[in-house]
C-alpha positions as CSV (number, residue, x, y, z in Angstrom):
1,X,-0.1,-0.2,0.1
2,X,1.2,3.7,-0.5
3,X,-0.2,6.8,-0.1
4,X,-1.7,6.6,-3.5
5,X,-3.9,4.1,-2.7
6,X,-7.5,4.3,-1.8
7,X,-8.7,3.9,2.1
8,X,-11.3,1.8,0.9
9,X,-13.5,0.8,-1.8
10,X,-16.8,2.5,0.0
11,X,-16.8,6.4,-0.1
12,X,-17.5,7.9,3.1
13,X,-19.4,11.2,1.8
14,X,-21.3,11.2,5.4
15,X,-18.3,12.4,7.0
16,X,-16.7,16.0,7.0
17,X,-13.4,17.1,5.3
18,X,-11.5,16.8,8.9
19,X,-13.2,13.5,9.9
20,X,-11.6,11.9,6.6
21,X,-8.0,13.4,7.6
22,X,-8.5,12.2,11.2
23,X,-9.3,9.1,12.2
24,X,-8.6,6.4,14.5
25,X,-7.0,2.6,14.2
26,X,-10.5,1.3,14.9
27,X,-11.9,3.5,11.8
28,X,-8.9,2.6,9.7
29,X,-9.3,-1.1,10.2
30,X,-12.7,-0.9,9.7
31,X,-12.1,0.3,6.1
32,X,-9.5,-2.5,5.6
33,X,-6.6,-0.6,6.5
34,X,-4.0,-2.8,8.5
35,X,-1.7,-1.8,11.4
36,X,1.0,-2.7,9.0
37,X,-0.5,-0.5,6.8
38,X,-0.6,2.5,9.2
39,X,2.9,2.0,10.6
40,X,4.4,2.0,7.1
41,X,2.2,5.4,6.2
42,X,3.6,7.1,9.4
43,X,7.3,6.5,9.1
44,X,9.8,9.6,8.7
45,X,8.7,11.1,5.0
46,X,5.5,9.2,5.0
47,X,2.5,11.0,4.0
48,X,0.3,10.2,7.4
49,X,1.2,10.8,11.1
50,X,0.2,10.1,14.5
51,X,-1.3,12.9,16.4
52,X,-2.6,10.9,19.7
53,X,-2.3,7.6,20.8
54,X,-4.9,5.6,18.3
55,X,-5.5,9.0,16.2
56,X,-3.8,9.9,12.8
57,X,-4.1,12.2,10.3
58,X,-3.7,11.7,6.9
59,X,-1.5,14.1,5.3
60,X,1.7,15.6,6.1
61,X,2.1,19.2,7.7
62,X,1.1,20.6,11.0
63,X,-2.5,19.9,11.8
64,X,-4.9,22.8,12.2
65,X,-6.7,23.7,15.1
66,X,-10.1,22.1,13.8
67,X,-8.1,18.6,13.0
68,X,-6.5,19.0,16.5
69,X,-9.9,19.3,18.1
70,X,-11.5,16.5,16.4
71,X,-8.1,14.5,17.2
72,X,-8.7,14.9,21.0
73,X,-12.3,14.0,21.2
74,X,-11.7,11.0,19.1
75,X,-8.9,10.1,21.6
76,X,-11.1,11.0,24.6
77,X,-14.7,9.9,23.2
78,X,-16.4,6.7,24.4
79,X,-14.5,3.6,22.8
80,X,-15.3,2.7,19.1
81,X,-16.0,-1.0,20.6
82,X,-19.2,0.2,22.5
83,X,-20.6,2.6,19.7
84,X,-19.2,2.4,15.8
85,X,-17.1,5.6,15.2
86,X,-17.9,5.7,11.8
87,X,-21.3,4.9,11.2
88,X,-22.8,3.0,8.1
89,X,-23.1,4.9,5.1
90,X,-26.1,6.6,4.8
91,X,-28.6,5.4,1.8
92,X,-29.7,7.3,-0.6
93,X,-31.9,10.8,0.4
94,X,-30.5,10.8,3.7
95,X,-29.0,13.8,5.6
96,X,-25.0,12.8,5.9
97,X,-24.3,12.0,9.6
98,X,-22.1,13.9,11.8
99,X,-19.3,12.0,13.8
100,X,-20.5,11.5,17.4
101,X,-18.5,12.5,20.1
102,X,-19.7,10.2,23.3
103,X,-19.0,11.1,26.7
104,X,-16.3,13.9,25.8
105,X,-17.0,17.3,25.1
106,X,-14.1,20.5,25.0
107,X,-13.7,22.3,27.8
108,X,-11.5,25.2,29.1
109,X,-9.7,27.8,27.3
110,X,-10.2,25.8,23.7
111,X,-14.2,26.0,24.5
112,X,-14.3,29.8,25.3
113,X,-12.4,30.2,22.0
114,X,-14.9,28.3,20.3
115,X,-17.5,30.3,22.2
116,X,-15.7,33.3,20.5
117,X,-14.3,34.9,23.8
118,X,-12.1,37.6,22.7
119,X,-10.1,36.9,25.8
120,X,-9.3,33.9,25.2
121,X,-6.2,33.0,23.3
122,X,-6.7,31.5,19.7
123,X,-7.1,28.2,19.2
124,X,-3.4,27.4,17.4
125,X,-1.8,29.0,20.2
126,X,-2.6,26.5,23.0
127,X,-0.5,23.8,23.7
128,X,-3.2,21.7,25.4
129,X,-6.7,21.3,25.4
130,X,-8.7,20.2,27.6
131,X,-11.5,17.7,27.4
132,X,-14.0,17.1,29.7
133,X,-15.4,13.4,30.6
134,X,-16.9,11.4,33.3
135,X,-15.5,10.7,36.5
136,X,-15.1,7.2,35.8
137,X,-13.5,7.2,32.5
138,X,-10.3,5.2,32.2
139,X,-8.1,8.1,30.5
140,X,-5.1,9.8,31.1
141,X,-3.8,12.9,29.9
142,X,-1.0,12.9,26.9
143,X,0.3,15.1,24.1
144,X,-2.0,18.2,23.6
145,X,-4.8,16.5,25.8
146,X,-5.9,17.3,29.1
147,X,-8.2,15.0,30.5
148,X,-10.9,16.9,33.3
149,X,-13.0,14.6,35.0
150,X,-16.5,15.5,36.4
151,X,-19.2,13.4,38.3
152,X,-21.7,14.5,36.4
153,X,-21.4,15.7,32.4
154,X,-23.5,18.8,31.3
155,X,-25.2,19.1,28.0
156,X,-23.0,20.1,25.5
157,X,-23.3,22.6,22.9
158,X,-22.7,22.1,19.2
159,X,-20.9,24.5,17.6
160,X,-19.5,23.7,13.8
161,X,-19.9,19.8,15.1
162,X,-17.9,20.1,18.0
163,X,-19.1,19.1,21.4
164,X,-18.1,22.3,23.4
165,X,-18.7,22.7,27.3
166,X,-21.1,25.5,28.0
167,X,-19.6,28.9,29.2
168,X,-19.8,28.9,33.0
169,X,-18.9,25.0,33.3
170,X,-15.8,26.2,30.6
171,X,-14.5,29.2,32.5
172,X,-14.3,26.8,35.9
173,X,-12.4,24.6,33.9
174,X,-10.3,27.5,32.1
175,X,-10.0,29.4,36.0
176,X,-8.9,26.2,37.7
177,X,-5.7,26.2,35.6
178,X,-4.8,30.4,35.7
179,X,-2.7,32.0,38.1
180,X,-3.0,35.3,36.4
181,X,-5.7,38.0,37.7
182,X,-6.1,39.9,35.2
183,X,-6.9,37.3,32.8
184,X,-9.4,35.5,34.9
185,X,-10.8,39.0,35.4
186,X,-11.4,39.6,31.7
187,X,-12.6,36.3,31.0
188,X,-15.1,36.1,33.4
189,X,-16.3,39.9,32.8
190,X,-16.8,39.1,29.2
191,X,-18.9,35.9,30.3
192,X,-21.2,38.4,31.2
193,X,-20.6,41.8,29.4
194,X,-21.4,39.9,26.1
195,X,-24.5,37.8,27.1
196,X,-22.9,34.6,27.4
197,X,-23.9,33.4,30.8
198,X,-25.7,35.4,34.3
199,X,-22.9,35.5,37.1
200,X,-24.8,33.3,39.5
201,X,-24.2,30.6,36.8
202,X,-20.4,31.3,37.0
203,X,-20.5,31.5,40.2
204,X,-22.2,28.4,41.0
205,X,-19.4,26.4,39.1
206,X,-16.9,28.6,40.6
207,X,-18.0,27.0,44.0
208,X,-18.7,23.5,42.8
209,X,-14.6,23.8,41.8
210,X,-14.2,24.9,44.9
211,X,-12.3,27.9,43.4
212,X,-13.5,30.5,45.7
213,X,-10.5,30.0,48.1
214,X,-8.4,31.7,45.7
215,X,-8.1,35.5,46.3
216,X,-7.2,36.3,42.7
217,X,-10.5,34.5,41.6
218,X,-12.6,36.4,44.7
219,X,-11.5,39.6,43.0
220,X,-12.4,38.5,39.5
221,X,-16.0,37.5,41.0
222,X,-16.9,40.6,43.2
223,X,-15.8,42.3,39.6
224,X,-18.2,39.9,38.1
225,X,-21.1,40.9,40.2
226,X,-20.8,44.3,40.2
227,X,-20.5,43.5,36.0
228,X,-23.4,42.0,36.0
229,X,-25.6,44.1,38.7
230,X,-25.0,47.4,36.2
231,X,-25.8,45.1,33.4
232,X,-29.5,44.1,34.9
233,X,-30.3,48.1,36.3
234,X,-29.6,48.6,32.6
235,X,-32.4,46.4,31.4
236,X,-34.8,47.1,34.1
237,X,-34.6,50.8,33.1
238,X,-35.1,49.7,29.5
239,X,-38.0,47.6,30.1
240,X,-39.9,50.2,32.0
241,X,-38.9,53.1,29.0
242,X,-39.7,50.9,26.1
243,X,-42.6,48.7,27.5
244,X,-44.6,52.0,28.3
245,X,-44.5,51.3,32.2
246,X,-44.8,54.1,34.7
247,X,-42.0,56.0,36.0
248,X,-41.0,54.5,39.8
249,X,-38.8,56.4,41.9
250,X,-35.4,54.3,41.5
251,X,-33.1,52.8,43.9
252,X,-34.9,53.8,47.2
253,X,-34.8,52.7,50.6
254,X,-37.9,52.1,52.5
255,X,-38.5,53.0,56.8
256,X,-41.3,53.1,58.7
257,X,-42.3,56.8,59.8
258,X,-39.7,56.5,63.2
259,X,-39.3,52.6,62.6
260,X,-37.1,50.6,61.1
261,X,-35.3,50.3,57.8
262,X,-37.5,47.8,55.3
263,X,-35.0,46.9,52.8
264,X,-33.6,48.5,49.7
265,X,-35.4,48.4,46.3
266,X,-34.5,48.7,43.0
267,X,-37.7,50.5,41.6
268,X,-40.4,51.5,43.5
269,X,-44.3,53.3,42.5
270,X,-45.6,54.6,45.9
271,X,-48.9,55.1,44.4
272,X,-49.3,51.7,43.5
273,X,-47.6,50.4,46.5
274,X,-45.7,48.2,43.9
275,X,-41.9,47.4,44.0
276,X,-39.4,45.7,41.7
277,X,-36.2,43.9,43.5
278,X,-33.6,42.0,41.1
279,X,-32.5,38.7,42.0
280,X,-28.7,39.6,41.9
281,X,-27.7,36.7,44.6
282,X,-24.6,34.5,44.1
283,X,-24.7,30.9,45.4
284,X,-22.0,30.8,47.7
285,X,-21.5,29.1,50.8
286,X,-23.9,31.5,52.9
287,X,-26.3,31.5,50.4
288,X,-29.0,29.6,52.9
289,X,-28.3,32.8,55.7
290,X,-28.8,35.2,52.4
291,X,-32.0,33.5,51.3
292,X,-33.6,33.9,54.9
293,X,-32.8,37.6,55.0
294,X,-34.1,38.0,51.7
295,X,-37.3,35.9,52.5
296,X,-37.9,38.1,55.7
297,X,-37.7,41.3,53.8
298,X,-40.1,40.5,51.1
299,X,-42.6,39.2,53.7
300,X,-42.3,42.3,56.1
301,X,-43.3,44.4,53.2
302,X,-45.9,42.3,52.2
303,X,-47.7,42.1,55.7
304,X,-47.1,46.1,55.1
305,X,-49.5,45.7,51.5
306,X,-46.3,46.5,49.3
307,X,-46.3,43.9,46.5
308,X,-42.7,42.8,45.3
309,X,-41.9,41.5,42.3
310,X,-38.7,39.7,42.2
311,X,-36.8,39.7,38.6
312,X,-33.7,38.0,37.8
313,X,-31.5,39.1,35.4
314,X,-31.6,36.1,33.4
315,X,-35.8,36.4,33.0
316,X,-34.5,40.5,32.2
317,X,-32.5,39.0,29.5
318,X,-34.6,36.6,28.0
319,X,-38.4,37.5,28.5
320,X,-38.1,40.8,29.2
321,X,-41.9,41.4,28.0
322,X,-43.3,38.7,29.9
323,X,-41.7,40.5,32.7
324,X,-42.5,44.0,32.0
325,X,-46.7,42.2,31.7
326,X,-46.3,41.2,35.3
327,X,-45.1,44.5,36.3
328,X,-48.0,46.2,34.4
329,X,-50.4,43.4,36.2
330,X,-49.5,44.3,39.5
331,X,-49.9,47.9,39.1
332,X,-53.2,47.5,37.6
333,X,-54.2,45.0,40.5
334,X,-53.6,47.7,43.4
335,X,-56.4,49.1,42.8
336,X,-58.3,46.6,44.0
337,X,-56.4,45.9,46.8
338,X,-56.4,47.5,50.7
339,X,-54.0,50.8,50.7
340,X,-50.7,50.2,52.3
341,X,-49.1,51.1,55.0
342,X,-47.6,54.7,54.9
343,X,-43.5,54.0,54.5
344,X,-41.3,56.9,53.7
345,X,-38.8,56.7,50.8
346,X,-35.8,57.7,50.4
347,X,-32.8,57.6,48.3
348,X,-30.4,54.5,48.5
């Protein structure tokens, strides 16, 4: 066999060009290529090369970023013995089936680059690509692959046929290996400012990864939460004005006359006794205590006849019109309620 010999009499039109160039030992053998043929093609001066154990690039020269990604996934995905790596050729008229990668997805900085983070390095500049696999998989890191294990695999996002970890998980896996405070802060800030996810989702993943004991990560999270709150407040202003709600008083504290402080609110309509509070809590270790205080404040205000509408930043981002309808309904319903207790409204 030489480099001009076809791989197989059966064409593999159901695979992409990259998947035709990057194949495993099992895939090659299923197409009639023997181990001796593989070794011959990979000798010095040959036209093939081994990228990872059992994974080959069927051309000379440096691998592209896309070829490296597919090679990493072929190395880490569930064994072809459990599921054929090259499915049977589709029949006439059937859509071409993409390569399936089971129990493996790209995470860390490579995943952030695929999510188009400007603060993530280009794929080709990465010496190592992180791949997420179930905790009990028997794999080792090798070459450009770093194995990251997890007890529970998230649902991957498909980006150009590549299974990629969701942004919060990819961020946690990237941050776990970063000591540069500036890089960590830029990545977390871009996640929120770029609309990839909400701060609470990021903090949840960082907490589960036990990264909040690192001072530079804590500092970055504080900046992240401030950034997330500012974005949520801006969306709240837009909701009121774009959906024709009456103007509230913004960012106020309520007190009983001569009495105790009742708490701060993001928006308040005194004539209707309706308040909006942004729920920007982040899941940290003291979440139970924060929630108890949060619930007590809401119950106290509602006992005084003040309707409190809680809105999360995610709901403001994904369903602003629906949230505006909730607030409008509360304002309209105020005419049918008993008058609320008199409270003093102060700027916060």
